[in-house]
Every structure is written in C-alpha cells, then in structure tokens.
mmCIF file as gemmi writes it, N, C-alpha and C atoms, coordinates in Angstrom:
data_model
loop_
_atom_site.group_PDB
_atom_site.id
_atom_site.type_symbol
_atom_site.label_atom_id
_atom_site.label_alt_id
_atom_site.label_comp_id
_atom_site.label_asym_id
_atom_site.label_entity_id
_atom_site.label_seq_id
_atom_site.pdbx_PDB_ins_code
_atom_site.Cartn_x
_atom_site.Cartn_y
_atom_site.Cartn_z
_atom_site.occupancy
_atom_site.B_iso_or_equiv
_atom_site.pdbx_formal_charge
_atom_site.auth_seq_id
_atom_site.auth_asym_id
_atom_site.pdbx_PDB_model_num
ATOM 1 N N . MET Axp A 1 ? 0.833 -1.195 -0.007 1 0 ? 1 A 1
ATOM 2 C CA . MET Axp A 1 ? -0.012 0.032 0.015 1 0 ? 1 A 1
ATOM 3 C C . MET Axp A 1 ? 0.895 1.237 0.003 1 0 ? 1 A 1
ATOM 4 N N . SER Axp A 2 ? 0.528 2.222 -0.791 1 0 ? 2 A 1
ATOM 5 C CA . SER Axp A 2 ? 1.297 3.44 -0.909 1 0 ? 2 A 1
ATOM 6 C C . SER Axp A 2 ? 0.808 4.46 0.15 1 0 ? 2 A 1
ATOM 7 N N . GLU Axp A 3 ? 1.75 5.175 0.774 1 0 ? 3 A 1
ATOM 8 C CA . GLU Axp A 3 ? 1.382 6.091 1.801 1 0 ? 3 A 1
ATOM 9 C C . GLU Axp A 3 ? 1.24 7.519 1.283 1 0 ? 3 A 1
ATOM 10 N N . ALA Axp A 4 ? 0.457 8.338 2.063 1 0 ? 4 A 1
ATOM 11 C CA . ALA Axp A 4 ? 0.245 9.705 1.685 1 0 ? 4 A 1
ATOM 12 C C . ALA Axp A 4 ? 1.203 10.578 2.545 1 0 ? 4 A 1
ATOM 13 N N . THR Axp A 5 ? 1.549 11.74 2.004 1 0 ? 5 A 1
ATOM 14 C CA . THR Axp A 5 ? 2.454 12.697 2.65 1 0 ? 5 A 1
ATOM 15 C C . THR Axp A 5 ? 1.719 14.03 2.788 1 0 ? 5 A 1
ATOM 16 N N . ALA Axp A 6 ? 1.934 14.732 3.878 1 0 ? 6 A 1
ATOM 17 C CA . ALA Axp A 6 ? 1.337 16.043 4.086 1 0 ? 6 A 1
ATOM 18 C C . ALA Axp A 6 ? 2.426 17.106 4.02 1 0 ? 6 A 1
ATOM 19 N N . THR Axp A 7 ? 2.072 18.247 3.388 1 0 ? 7 A 1
ATOM 20 C CA . THR Axp A 7 ? 2.997 19.359 3.288 1 0 ? 7 A 1
ATOM 21 C C . THR Axp A 7 ? 2.251 20.688 3.234 1 0 ? 7 A 1
ATOM 22 N N . ASP Axp A 8 ? 2.975 21.733 3.631 1 0 ? 8 A 1
ATOM 23 C CA . ASP Axp A 8 ? 2.463 23.115 3.471 1 0 ? 8 A 1
ATOM 24 C C . ASP Axp A 8 ? 3.396 23.93 2.542 1 0 ? 8 A 1
ATOM 25 N N . LYS Axp A 9 ? 4.323 23.23 1.915 1 0 ? 9 A 1
ATOM 26 C CA . LYS Axp A 9 ? 5.294 23.941 1.047 1 0 ? 9 A 1
ATOM 27 C C . LYS Axp A 9 ? 4.694 24.221 -0.317 1 0 ? 9 A 1
ATOM 28 N N . HIS Axp A 10 ? 4.576 25.472 -0.648 1 0 ? 10 A 1
ATOM 29 C CA . HIS Axp A 10 ? 3.904 25.895 -1.901 1 0 ? 10 A 1
ATOM 30 C C . HIS Axp A 10 ? 4.496 25.27 -3.139 1 0 ? 10 A 1
ATOM 31 N N . GLU Axp A 11 ? 5.831 25.28 -3.233 1 0 ? 11 A 1
ATOM 32 C CA . GLU Axp A 11 ? 6.498 24.773 -4.436 1 0 ? 11 A 1
ATOM 33 C C . GLU Axp A 11 ? 6.228 23.286 -4.635 1 0 ? 11 A 1
ATOM 34 N N . GLU Axp A 12 ? 6.254 22.534 -3.525 1 0 ? 12 A 1
ATOM 35 C CA . GLU Axp A 12 ? 6.003 21.085 -3.574 1 0 ? 12 A 1
ATOM 36 C C . GLU Axp A 12 ? 4.583 20.809 -4.036 1 0 ? 12 A 1
ATOM 37 N N . ILE Axp A 13 ? 3.604 21.558 -3.507 1 0 ? 13 A 1
ATOM 38 C CA . ILE Axp A 13 ? 2.223 21.387 -3.89 1 0 ? 13 A 1
ATOM 39 C C . ILE Axp A 13 ? 2.019 21.716 -5.366 1 0 ? 13 A 1
ATOM 40 N N . ARG Axp A 14 ? 2.559 22.825 -5.798 1 0 ? 14 A 1
ATOM 41 C CA . ARG Axp A 14 ? 2.395 23.251 -7.206 1 0 ? 14 A 1
ATOM 42 C C . ARG Axp A 14 ? 3.028 22.224 -8.162 1 0 ? 14 A 1
ATOM 43 N N . ARG Axp A 15 ? 4.201 21.732 -7.833 1 0 ? 15 A 1
ATOM 44 C CA . ARG Axp A 15 ? 4.902 20.743 -8.663 1 0 ? 15 A 1
ATOM 45 C C . ARG Axp A 15 ? 4.032 19.482 -8.767 1 0 ? 15 A 1
ATOM 46 N N . TRP Axp A 16 ? 3.52 18.97 -7.637 1 0 ? 16 A 1
ATOM 47 C CA . TRP Axp A 16 ? 2.72 17.758 -7.598 1 0 ? 16 A 1
ATOM 48 C C . TRP Axp A 16 ? 1.505 17.924 -8.482 1 0 ? 16 A 1
ATOM 49 N N . VAL Axp A 17 ? 0.81 19.068 -8.342 1 0 ? 17 A 1
ATOM 50 C CA . VAL Axp A 17 ? -0.425 19.323 -9.116 1 0 ? 17 A 1
ATOM 51 C C . VAL Axp A 17 ? -0.121 19.402 -10.63 1 0 ? 17 A 1
ATOM 52 N N . GLU Axp A 18 ? 0.895 20.175 -10.993 1 0 ? 18 A 1
ATOM 53 C CA . GLU Axp A 18 ? 1.211 20.36 -12.371 1 0 ? 18 A 1
ATOM 54 C C . GLU Axp A 18 ? 1.706 19.113 -13.052 1 0 ? 18 A 1
ATOM 55 N N . GLU Axp A 19 ? 2.412 18.197 -12.305 1 0 ? 19 A 1
ATOM 56 C CA . GLU Axp A 19 ? 2.885 16.939 -12.859 1 0 ? 19 A 1
ATOM 57 C C . GLU Axp A 19 ? 1.696 16.058 -13.288 1 0 ? 19 A 1
ATOM 58 N N . ARG Axp A 20 ? 0.582 16.348 -12.697 1 0 ? 20 A 1
ATOM 59 C CA . ARG Axp A 20 ? -0.662 15.523 -12.986 1 0 ? 20 A 1
ATOM 60 C C . ARG Axp A 20 ? -1.683 16.283 -13.847 1 0 ? 20 A 1
ATOM 61 N N . ASN Axp A 21 ? -1.173 17.361 -14.47 1 0 ? 21 A 1
ATOM 62 C CA . ASN Axp A 21 ? -2.054 18.222 -15.323 1 0 ? 21 A 1
ATOM 63 C C . ASN Axp A 21 ? -3.26 18.768 -14.592 1 0 ? 21 A 1
ATOM 64 N N . GLY Axp A 22 ? -3.044 19.134 -13.332 1 0 ? 22 A 1
ATOM 65 C CA . GLY Axp A 22 ? -4.11 19.706 -12.561 1 0 ? 22 A 1
ATOM 66 C C . GLY Axp A 22 ? -3.951 21.213 -12.446 1 0 ? 22 A 1
ATOM 67 N N . HIS Axp A 23 ? -4.945 21.867 -11.916 1 0 ? 23 A 1
ATOM 68 C CA . HIS Axp A 23 ? -4.852 23.302 -11.652 1 0 ? 23 A 1
ATOM 69 C C . HIS Axp A 23 ? -5.656 23.647 -10.403 1 0 ? 23 A 1
ATOM 70 N N . PRO Axp A 24 ? -5.27 24.778 -9.756 1 0 ? 24 A 1
ATOM 71 C CA . PRO Axp A 24 ? -5.975 25.14 -8.547 1 0 ? 24 A 1
ATOM 72 C C . PRO Axp A 24 ? -7.39 25.638 -8.81 1 0 ? 24 A 1
ATOM 73 N N . ALA Axp A 25 ? -8.286 25.269 -7.944 1 0 ? 25 A 1
ATOM 74 C CA . ALA Axp A 25 ? -9.687 25.677 -8.102 1 0 ? 25 A 1
ATOM 75 C C . ALA Axp A 25 ? -10.34 25.818 -6.727 1 0 ? 25 A 1
ATOM 76 N N . ARG Axp A 26 ? -11.537 26.397 -6.769 1 0 ? 26 A 1
ATOM 77 C CA . ARG Axp A 26 ? -12.32 26.477 -5.532 1 0 ? 26 A 1
ATOM 78 C C . ARG Axp A 26 ? -13.755 26.17 -5.896 1 0 ? 26 A 1
ATOM 79 N N . VAL Axp A 27 ? -14.536 25.818 -4.892 1 0 ? 27 A 1
ATOM 80 C CA . VAL Axp A 27 ? -15.935 25.484 -5.064 1 0 ? 27 A 1
ATOM 81 C C . VAL Axp A 27 ? -16.716 26.781 -5.316 1 0 ? 27 A 1
ATOM 82 N N . LYS Axp A 28 ? -17.605 26.779 -6.355 1 0 ? 28 A 1
ATOM 83 C CA . LYS Axp A 28 ? -18.44 27.941 -6.646 1 0 ? 28 A 1
ATOM 84 C C . LYS Axp A 28 ? -19.554 28.069 -5.601 1 0 ? 28 A 1
ATOM 85 N N . GLY Axp A 29 ? -20.05 29.243 -5.447 1 0 ? 29 A 1
ATOM 86 C CA . GLY Axp A 29 ? -21.217 29.453 -4.584 1 0 ? 29 A 1
ATOM 87 C C . GLY Axp A 29 ? -20.872 29.83 -3.169 1 0 ? 29 A 1
ATOM 88 N N . PRO Axp A 30 ? -21.78 29.573 -2.172 1 0 ? 30 A 1
ATOM 89 C CA . PRO Axp A 30 ? -21.631 29.998 -0.812 1 0 ? 30 A 1
ATOM 90 C C . PRO Axp A 30 ? -20.375 29.359 -0.12 1 0 ? 30 A 1
ATOM 91 N N . ASN Axp A 31 ? -19.915 28.225 -0.611 1 0 ? 31 A 1
ATOM 92 C CA . ASN Axp A 31 ? -18.72 27.609 -0.054 1 0 ? 31 A 1
ATOM 93 C C . ASN Axp A 31 ? -17.525 27.925 -0.856 1 0 ? 31 A 1
ATOM 94 N N . GLY Axp A 32 ? -17.467 29.108 -1.414 1 0 ? 32 A 1
ATOM 95 C CA . GLY Axp A 32 ? -16.431 29.534 -2.364 1 0 ? 32 A 1
ATOM 96 C C . GLY Axp A 32 ? -15.026 29.551 -1.842 1 0 ? 32 A 1
ATOM 97 N N . GLY Axp A 33 ? -14.832 29.331 -0.542 1 0 ? 33 A 1
ATOM 98 C CA . GLY Axp A 33 ? -13.485 29.252 -0.003 1 0 ? 33 A 1
ATOM 99 C C . GLY Axp A 33 ? -12.885 27.86 0.002 1 0 ? 33 A 1
ATOM 100 N N . LEU Axp A 34 ? -13.708 26.866 -0.333 1 0 ? 34 A 1
ATOM 101 C CA . LEU Axp A 34 ? -13.222 25.489 -0.289 1 0 ? 34 A 1
ATOM 102 C C . LEU Axp A 34 ? -12.323 25.196 -1.465 1 0 ? 34 A 1
ATOM 103 N N . LEU Axp A 35 ? -11.077 24.864 -1.18 1 0 ? 35 A 1
ATOM 104 C CA . LEU Axp A 35 ? -10.115 24.601 -2.245 1 0 ? 35 A 1
ATOM 105 C C . LEU Axp A 35 ? -10.231 23.2 -2.786 1 0 ? 35 A 1
ATOM 106 N N . ARG Axp A 36 ? -9.938 23.072 -4.067 1 0 ? 36 A 1
ATOM 107 C CA . ARG Axp A 36 ? -9.869 21.762 -4.766 1 0 ? 36 A 1
ATOM 108 C C . ARG Axp A 36 ? -8.754 21.842 -5.778 1 0 ? 36 A 1
ATOM 109 N N . ILE Axp A 37 ? -8.383 20.643 -6.263 1 0 ? 37 A 1
ATOM 110 C CA . ILE Axp A 37 ? -7.501 20.493 -7.369 1 0 ? 37 A 1
ATOM 111 C C . ILE Axp A 37 ? -8.333 19.901 -8.494 1 0 ? 37 A 1
ATOM 112 N N . ASP Axp A 38 ? -8.39 20.557 -9.64 1 0 ? 38 A 1
ATOM 113 C CA . ASP Axp A 38 ? -9.164 20.132 -10.766 1 0 ? 38 A 1
ATOM 114 C C . ASP Axp A 38 ? -8.249 19.51 -11.769 1 0 ? 38 A 1
ATOM 115 N N . PHE Axp A 39 ? -8.618 18.328 -12.268 1 0 ? 39 A 1
ATOM 116 C CA . PHE Axp A 39 ? -7.808 17.605 -13.287 1 0 ? 39 A 1
ATOM 117 C C . PHE Axp A 39 ? -8.579 17.52 -14.576 1 0 ? 39 A 1
ATOM 118 N N . GLY Axp A 40 ? -7.904 17.631 -15.694 1 0 ? 40 A 1
ATOM 119 C CA . GLY Axp A 40 ? -8.561 17.454 -16.997 1 0 ? 40 A 1
ATOM 120 C C . GLY Axp A 40 ? -9.573 18.515 -17.317 1 0 ? 40 A 1
ATOM 121 N N . GLU Axp A 41 ? -10.729 18.097 -17.785 1 0 ? 41 A 1
ATOM 122 C CA . GLU Axp A 41 ? -11.823 18.99 -18.131 1 0 ? 41 A 1
ATOM 123 C C . GLU Axp A 41 ? -12.341 19.674 -16.835 1 0 ? 41 A 1
ATOM 124 N N . PRO Axp A 42 ? -12.537 20.968 -16.823 1 0 ? 42 A 1
ATOM 125 C CA . PRO Axp A 42 ? -13.017 21.64 -15.597 1 0 ? 42 A 1
ATOM 126 C C . PRO Axp A 42 ? -14.387 21.138 -15.179 1 0 ? 42 A 1
ATOM 127 N N . GLU Axp A 43 ? -14.544 20.909 -13.873 1 0 ? 43 A 1
ATOM 128 C CA . GLU Axp A 43 ? -15.819 20.55 -13.341 1 0 ? 43 A 1
ATOM 129 C C . GLU Axp A 43 ? -16.728 21.78 -13.222 1 0 ? 43 A 1
ATOM 130 N N . GLU Axp A 44 ? -18.042 21.576 -13.5 1 0 ? 44 A 1
ATOM 131 C CA . GLU Axp A 44 ? -18.962 22.711 -13.399 1 0 ? 44 A 1
ATOM 132 C C . GLU Axp A 44 ? -19.055 23.33 -12.05 1 0 ? 44 A 1
ATOM 133 N N . SER Axp A 45 ? -18.895 22.57 -11.011 1 0 ? 45 A 1
ATOM 134 C CA . SER Axp A 45 ? -19.042 23.078 -9.625 1 0 ? 45 A 1
ATOM 135 C C . SER Axp A 45 ? -17.818 23.822 -9.139 1 0 ? 45 A 1
ATOM 136 N N . LEU Axp A 46 ? -16.726 23.84 -9.955 1 0 ? 46 A 1
ATOM 137 C CA . LEU Axp A 46 ? -15.48 24.503 -9.557 1 0 ? 46 A 1
ATOM 138 C C . LEU Axp A 46 ? -15.117 25.667 -10.457 1 0 ? 46 A 1
ATOM 139 N N . GLU Axp A 47 ? -14.407 26.625 -9.907 1 0 ? 47 A 1
ATOM 140 C CA . GLU Axp A 47 ? -13.878 27.698 -10.748 1 0 ? 47 A 1
ATOM 141 C C . GLU Axp A 47 ? -12.37 27.733 -10.581 1 0 ? 47 A 1
ATOM 142 N N . GLN Axp A 48 ? -11.692 27.839 -11.707 1 0 ? 48 A 1
ATOM 143 C CA . GLN Axp A 48 ? -10.222 27.885 -11.677 1 0 ? 48 A 1
ATOM 144 C C . GLN Axp A 48 ? -9.775 29.219 -11.08 1 0 ? 48 A 1
ATOM 145 N N . ILE Axp A 49 ? -8.725 29.16 -10.225 1 0 ? 49 A 1
ATOM 146 C CA . ILE Axp A 49 ? -8.204 30.335 -9.578 1 0 ? 49 A 1
ATOM 147 C C . ILE Axp A 49 ? -6.676 30.371 -9.844 1 0 ? 49 A 1
ATOM 148 N N . SER Axp A 50 ? -6.088 31.512 -9.566 1 0 ? 50 A 1
ATOM 149 C CA . SER Axp A 50 ? -4.621 31.615 -9.717 1 0 ? 50 A 1
ATOM 150 C C . SER Axp A 50 ? -3.916 30.884 -8.543 1 0 ? 50 A 1
ATOM 151 N N . TRP Axp A 51 ? -2.659 30.577 -8.775 1 0 ? 51 A 1
ATOM 152 C CA . TRP Axp A 51 ? -1.894 30 -7.664 1 0 ? 51 A 1
ATOM 153 C C . TRP Axp A 51 ? -1.781 30.997 -6.515 1 0 ? 51 A 1
ATOM 154 N N . GLU Axp A 52 ? -1.712 32.305 -6.802 1 0 ? 52 A 1
ATOM 155 C CA . GLU Axp A 52 ? -1.596 33.294 -5.732 1 0 ? 52 A 1
ATOM 156 C C . GLU Axp A 52 ? -2.831 33.256 -4.84 1 0 ? 52 A 1
ATOM 157 N N . GLU Axp A 53 ? -4.044 33.202 -5.455 1 0 ? 53 A 1
ATOM 158 C CA . GLU Axp A 53 ? -5.301 33.129 -4.727 1 0 ? 53 A 1
ATOM 159 C C . GLU Axp A 53 ? -5.38 31.816 -3.963 1 0 ? 53 A 1
ATOM 160 N N . PHE Axp A 54 ? -5.022 30.785 -4.602 1 0 ? 54 A 1
ATOM 161 C CA . PHE Axp A 54 ? -5.046 29.434 -4.007 1 0 ? 54 A 1
ATOM 162 C C . PHE Axp A 54 ? -4.223 29.403 -2.734 1 0 ? 54 A 1
ATOM 163 N N . PHE Axp A 55 ? -2.965 29.883 -2.791 1 0 ? 55 A 1
ATOM 164 C CA . PHE Axp A 55 ? -2.087 29.844 -1.607 1 0 ? 55 A 1
ATOM 165 C C . PHE Axp A 55 ? -2.513 30.843 -0.544 1 0 ? 55 A 1
ATOM 166 N N . ARG Axp A 56 ? -3.158 31.955 -0.95 1 0 ? 56 A 1
ATOM 167 C CA . ARG Axp A 56 ? -3.647 32.899 0.056 1 0 ? 56 A 1
ATOM 168 C C . ARG Axp A 56 ? -4.724 32.188 0.888 1 0 ? 56 A 1
ATOM 169 N N . ILE Axp A 57 ? -5.674 31.535 0.257 1 0 ? 57 A 1
ATOM 170 C CA . ILE Axp A 57 ? -6.719 30.815 0.963 1 0 ? 57 A 1
ATOM 171 C C . ILE Axp A 57 ? -6.125 29.666 1.796 1 0 ? 57 A 1
ATOM 172 N N . PHE Axp A 58 ? -5.193 28.947 1.186 1 0 ? 58 A 1
ATOM 173 C CA . PHE Axp A 58 ? -4.508 27.803 1.839 1 0 ? 58 A 1
ATOM 174 C C . PHE Axp A 58 ? -3.869 28.245 3.138 1 0 ? 58 A 1
ATOM 175 N N . ASP Axp A 59 ? -3.09 29.349 3.105 1 0 ? 59 A 1
ATOM 176 C CA . ASP Axp A 59 ? -2.39 29.826 4.266 1 0 ? 59 A 1
ATOM 177 C C . ASP Axp A 59 ? -3.327 30.45 5.291 1 0 ? 59 A 1
ATOM 178 N N . GLU Axp A 60 ? -4.352 31.215 4.859 1 0 ? 60 A 1
ATOM 179 C CA . GLU Axp A 60 ? -5.299 31.828 5.788 1 0 ? 60 A 1
ATOM 180 C C . GLU Axp A 60 ? -6.048 30.76 6.565 1 0 ? 60 A 1
ATOM 181 N N . ASN Axp A 61 ? -6.316 29.617 5.963 1 0 ? 61 A 1
ATOM 182 C CA . ASN Axp A 61 ? -7.076 28.609 6.639 1 0 ? 61 A 1
ATOM 183 C C . ASN Axp A 61 ? -6.127 27.555 7.34 1 0 ? 61 A 1
ATOM 184 N N . LYS Axp A 62 ? -4.861 27.826 7.316 1 0 ? 62 A 1
ATOM 185 C CA . LYS Axp A 62 ? -3.86 26.946 7.99 1 0 ? 62 A 1
ATOM 186 C C . LYS Axp A 62 ? -4.058 25.526 7.593 1 0 ? 62 A 1
ATOM 187 N N . LEU Axp A 63 ? -3.938 25.246 6.284 1 0 ? 63 A 1
ATOM 188 C CA . LEU Axp A 63 ? -4.174 23.903 5.746 1 0 ? 63 A 1
ATOM 189 C C . LEU Axp A 63 ? -2.858 23.174 5.453 1 0 ? 63 A 1
ATOM 190 N N . LEU Axp A 64 ? -2.917 21.89 5.392 1 0 ? 64 A 1
ATOM 191 C CA . LEU Axp A 64 ? -1.886 21.004 4.87 1 0 ? 64 A 1
ATOM 192 C C . LEU Axp A 64 ? -2.455 20.325 3.632 1 0 ? 64 A 1
ATOM 193 N N . PHE Axp A 65 ? -1.562 20.008 2.715 1 0 ? 65 A 1
ATOM 194 C CA . PHE Axp A 65 ? -1.953 19.28 1.497 1 0 ? 65 A 1
ATOM 195 C C . PHE Axp A 65 ? -1.526 17.84 1.675 1 0 ? 65 A 1
ATOM 196 N N . LEU Axp A 66 ? -2.473 16.943 1.819 1 0 ? 66 A 1
ATOM 197 C CA . LEU Axp A 66 ? -2.195 15.497 1.921 1 0 ? 66 A 1
ATOM 198 C C . LEU Axp A 66 ? -2.242 14.908 0.515 1 0 ? 66 A 1
ATOM 199 N N . HIS Axp A 67 ? -1.186 14.232 0.108 1 0 ? 67 A 1
ATOM 200 C CA . HIS Axp A 67 ? -1.137 13.692 -1.259 1 0 ? 67 A 1
ATOM 201 C C . HIS Axp A 67 ? -0.378 12.378 -1.323 1 0 ? 67 A 1
ATOM 202 N N . GLN Axp A 68 ? -0.654 11.648 -2.348 1 0 ? 68 A 1
ATOM 203 C CA . GLN Axp A 68 ? -0.017 10.342 -2.586 1 0 ? 68 A 1
ATOM 204 C C . GLN Axp A 68 ? 0.669 10.451 -3.907 1 0 ? 68 A 1
ATOM 205 N N . ASP Axp A 69 ? 1.968 10.035 -3.945 1 0 ? 69 A 1
ATOM 206 C CA . ASP Axp A 69 ? 2.726 10.099 -5.192 1 0 ? 69 A 1
ATOM 207 C C . ASP Axp A 69 ? 2.438 8.922 -6.14 1 0 ? 69 A 1
ATOM 208 N N . LYS Axp A 70 ? 2.357 7.735 -5.594 1 0 ? 70 A 1
ATOM 209 C CA . LYS Axp A 70 ? 2.09 6.544 -6.412 1 0 ? 70 A 1
ATOM 210 C C . LYS Axp A 70 ? 0.995 5.709 -5.757 1 0 ? 70 A 1
ATOM 211 N N . THR Axp A 71 ? 0.256 5.003 -6.613 1 0 ? 71 A 1
ATOM 212 C CA . THR Axp A 71 ? -0.728 4.06 -6.098 1 0 ? 71 A 1
ATOM 213 C C . THR Axp A 71 ? -0.022 2.752 -5.705 1 0 ? 71 A 1
ATOM 214 N N . ALA Axp A 72 ? -0.712 1.836 -5.063 1 0 ? 72 A 1
ATOM 215 C CA . ALA Axp A 72 ? -0.136 0.577 -4.633 1 0 ? 72 A 1
ATOM 216 C C . ALA Axp A 72 ? 0.514 -0.194 -5.806 1 0 ? 72 A 1
ATOM 217 N N . ASP Axp A 73 ? -0.021 -0.037 -7.031 1 0 ? 73 A 1
ATOM 218 C CA . ASP Axp A 73 ? 0.547 -0.734 -8.189 1 0 ? 73 A 1
ATOM 219 C C . ASP Axp A 73 ? 1.636 0.053 -8.893 1 0 ? 73 A 1
ATOM 220 N N . GLY Axp A 74 ? 2.038 1.193 -8.352 1 0 ? 74 A 1
ATOM 221 C CA . GLY Axp A 74 ? 3.086 1.997 -8.879 1 0 ? 74 A 1
ATOM 222 C C . GLY Axp A 74 ? 2.693 3.092 -9.891 1 0 ? 74 A 1
ATOM 223 N N . SER Axp A 75 ? 1.412 3.19 -10.18 1 0 ? 75 A 1
ATOM 224 C CA . SER Axp A 75 ? 0.913 4.204 -11.078 1 0 ? 75 A 1
ATOM 225 C C . SER Axp A 75 ? 0.921 5.584 -10.395 1 0 ? 75 A 1
ATOM 226 N N . LEU Axp A 76 ? 0.944 6.649 -11.243 1 0 ? 76 A 1
ATOM 227 C CA . LEU Axp A 76 ? 0.881 8.015 -10.709 1 0 ? 76 A 1
ATOM 228 C C . LEU Axp A 76 ? -0.477 8.203 -10.024 1 0 ? 76 A 1
ATOM 229 N N . SER Axp A 77 ? -0.448 8.69 -8.822 1 0 ? 77 A 1
ATOM 230 C CA . SER Axp A 77 ? -1.714 8.906 -8.026 1 0 ? 77 A 1
ATOM 231 C C . SER Axp A 77 ? -2.144 10.354 -8.095 1 0 ? 77 A 1
ATOM 232 N N . ARG Axp A 78 ? -3.451 10.506 -8.11 1 0 ? 78 A 1
ATOM 233 C CA . ARG Axp A 78 ? -4.013 11.866 -8.024 1 0 ? 78 A 1
ATOM 234 C C . ARG Axp A 78 ? -4.702 12.102 -6.669 1 0 ? 78 A 1
ATOM 235 N N . PHE Axp A 79 ? -4.545 11.137 -5.772 1 0 ? 79 A 1
ATOM 236 C CA . PHE Axp A 79 ? -5.187 11.278 -4.458 1 0 ? 79 A 1
ATOM 237 C C . PHE Axp A 79 ? -4.624 12.535 -3.74 1 0 ? 79 A 1
ATOM 238 N N . ASN Axp A 80 ? -5.54 13.377 -3.296 1 0 ? 80 A 1
ATOM 239 C CA . ASN Axp A 80 ? -5.171 14.552 -2.498 1 0 ? 80 A 1
ATOM 240 C C . ASN Axp A 80 ? -6.29 15.005 -1.637 1 0 ? 80 A 1
ATOM 241 N N . LYS Axp A 81 ? -6 15.665 -0.54 1 0 ? 81 A 1
ATOM 242 C CA . LYS Axp A 81 ? -6.975 16.129 0.402 1 0 ? 81 A 1
ATOM 243 C C . LYS Axp A 81 ? -6.392 17.284 1.191 1 0 ? 81 A 1
ATOM 244 N N . PHE Axp A 82 ? -7.248 18.208 1.568 1 0 ? 82 A 1
ATOM 245 C CA . PHE Axp A 82 ? -6.79 19.366 2.411 1 0 ? 82 A 1
ATOM 246 C C . PHE Axp A 82 ? -7.211 19.031 3.828 1 0 ? 82 A 1
ATOM 247 N N . ILE Axp A 83 ? -6.255 19.202 4.789 1 0 ? 83 A 1
ATOM 248 C CA . ILE Axp A 83 ? -6.514 18.921 6.185 1 0 ? 83 A 1
ATOM 249 C C . ILE Axp A 83 ? -5.962 20.062 7.006 1 0 ? 83 A 1
ATOM 250 N N . ASP Axp A 84 ? -6.496 20.184 8.241 1 0 ? 84 A 1
ATOM 251 C CA . ASP Axp A 84 ? -6.01 21.2 9.169 1 0 ? 84 A 1
ATOM 252 C C . ASP Axp A 84 ? -4.572 20.922 9.579 1 0 ? 84 A 1
ATOM 253 N N . ARG Axp A 85 ? -3.801 21.966 9.807 1 0 ? 85 A 1
ATOM 254 C CA . ARG Axp A 85 ? -2.403 21.818 10.231 1 0 ? 85 A 1
ATOM 255 C C . ARG Axp A 85 ? -2.293 21.267 11.618 1 0 ? 85 A 1
ATOM 256 N N . GLN Axp A 86 ? -3.315 21.326 12.416 1 0 ? 86 A 1
ATOM 257 C CA . GLN Axp A 86 ? -3.234 20.913 13.83 1 0 ? 86 A 1
ATOM 258 C C . GLN Axp A 86 ? -3.332 19.429 13.948 1 0 ? 86 A 1
C-alpha cells in the first residue's frame, strides 16, 4: 500500500499538481473558499483560480496538502486532500 504525505510547502504542492495536469480551483457558490485541485476538463461546480489566490486561501485557513505520489501498483496517483495543520 502506498502512503500519503502532508506538506504546506507551496512549491512542492504546485509541482505535484502540475505533474498531474491539474490546476488550482475552488468550489463555486456559498462555499467559495473550499479549495480543490481540478484535473482534465473543468468541473462545473469548480472555478479555476490563480496560484496566488489558492495559496492565500490555503495559508489563511492553515491547511496542509495531503497527497499520494504513487498508487499501490506504482501508477501516478491523483489522491489529494486538504487537512487542518493541527
């Protein structure tokens, strides 16, 4: 089983996302501060945002980026989740 790693380092997060052809996004509507990573075709419920806006929200909410580099079979993983730093 492949393990997940948590980080708050902006460069590491951006590199991980871009290696998987993702981009920073947030949920549209009243929960507009909820961050997401969008892959491939944009999801209707998400709006693409700049890296600057993404990291502003990320830091203000004291988040960590939990991510997995490889799946258990060695494939590139897209698993990611935002968690509290505490």
